[in-house]
C-alpha positions in Angstrom: 91.7 62.3 40.1 95.4 62.7 39.2 94.5 62.2 35.5 91.7 64.7 35.8 94.1 67.3 37.2 96.7 66.5 34.7 94.3 66.9 31.8 93.1 70.2 33.2 96.6 71.5 33.7 97.9 70.5 30.3 94.8 71.7 28.4 94.9 74.9 30.6 98.2 76.0 29.0 97.1 75.6 25.4 97.7 78.7 23.3 94.1 79.2 22.3 92.1 82.0 23.8 88.7 81.2 25.2 88.5 77.5 24.4 90.2 76.2 27.4 87.1 75.7 29.7 85.0 74.1 26.9 87.8 71.8 25.9 88.5 70.7 29.5 84.9 69.9 30.2 84.5 68.0 26.9 87.6 65.9 27.5 86.6 65.2 31.1 83.2 64.1 29.9 84.5 62.0 27.0 87.0 60.1 29.2 84.9 59.9 32.3 87.2 62.1 34.4 86.2 64.4 37.2 85.0 67.6 35.6 85.5 69.5 38.8 89.2 68.4 39.2 89.8 69.1 35.5 88.4 72.6 35.8 90.5 73.2 39.0 93.6 72.1 37.1 92.8 74.4 34.2 92.3 77.4 36.4 95.3 76.8 38.5 97.6 77.0 35.5 95.9 80.1 34.1 98.9 82.3 35.0 101.2 79.8 33.3 98.9 79.9 30.2 99.5 83.7 30.0 103.3 83.2 30.3 103.5 80.4 27.7 101.2 82.0 25.1 103.9 83.9 23.2 106.6 81.3 23.5 104.3 78.7 21.9 103.5 81.1 19.1 107.2 82.0 18.7 108.2 78.3 18.6 105.5 77.6 16.0 106.9 80.5 13.9 110.4 79.1 14.3 109.5 75.5 13.5 107.2 76.3 10.5 109.3 79.2 9.1 106.4 81.7 9.0 106.4 85.4 9.4 107.1 86.7 12.9 104.5 88.3 15.1 104.1 92.0 14.6 105.3 93.6 17.8 105.7 97.3 17.0 103.0 99.9 16.3 103.7 100.4 12.6 103.5 96.6 11.9 100.2 96.4 13.8 98.7 99.4 12.0 99.8 97.9 8.6 98.0 94.6 9.4 94.9 96.4 10.7 94.4 97.9 7.2 94.3 94.4 5.7 91.7 92.4 7.7 91.8 89.3 5.6 95.6 89.1 5.8 95.3 89.7 9.6 92.8 86.9 9.9 95.0 84.6 7.9 98.1 85.4 9.8 96.4 85.0 13.2 94.9 81.7 12.2 98.3 80.5 10.9 100.2 81.5 14.1 97.5 79.9 16.3 97.4 76.7 14.3 101.2 76.3 14.5 101.2 77.1 18.2 98.5 74.5 18.8 100.6 71.9 17.0 103.6 72.7 19.2 101.4 72.6 22.3 100.1 69.2 21.2 103.6 67.8 21.1 104.4 69.3 24.5 101.1 68.0 25.9 101.7 64.5 24.7 104.9 64.3 26.7 103.8 66.4 29.7 100.4 64.9 30.5 101.6 61.3 31.5 104.5 62.7 33.5 102.3 65.2 35.3 99.7 62.5 36.1 102.3 60.2 37.6 103.8 62.9 39.8 100.4 64.3 40.8 99.3 60.8 41.8 102.4 60.3 43.9 101.8 63.7 45.6 98.2 62.8 46.3 99.1 59.4 47.8 101.7 61.1 50.1 99.1 63.7 51.1 96.6 61.0 52.0 99.1 58.9 53.9 100.2 62.0 56.0 96.7 63.0 56.8 94.7 59.9 57.5 91.7 61.9 58.6 91.1 62.9 54.9 90.5 59.2 54.1 88.3 58.5 57.1 86.2 61.7 57.0 82.6 61.5 55.9 81.1 64.1 53.6 78.9 66.7 55.2 75.2 65.9 55.0 72.7 68.8 55.1 
């Protein structure tokens, strides 16, 4: 269960928009992990996803020496008049941010899984009734 949560949490902070749930379910299915725990992990870190979206893109811009994100109105209006350029730039920023996220995820996932496992073991030792309880039967 710790690995399921870790996968969900790490995938949940990736800098893509709209692919998180699909990616979490596919990874959980491919590796035989709990889909429910993975989805819970992904949704728990949704606020962190929003906080880390721009830093991942900025780090990708810095590492790959690409143009910075347009942040003022005139820059955004200029890009809106060139849709192919806009599509190219967005894809480039997204791709570089995903590469940076992949490096962070490769380091963070094993560490997160180890510490989540320890936390779950401590929780189960403190509350023995969680281990002995039977599921409700309706």
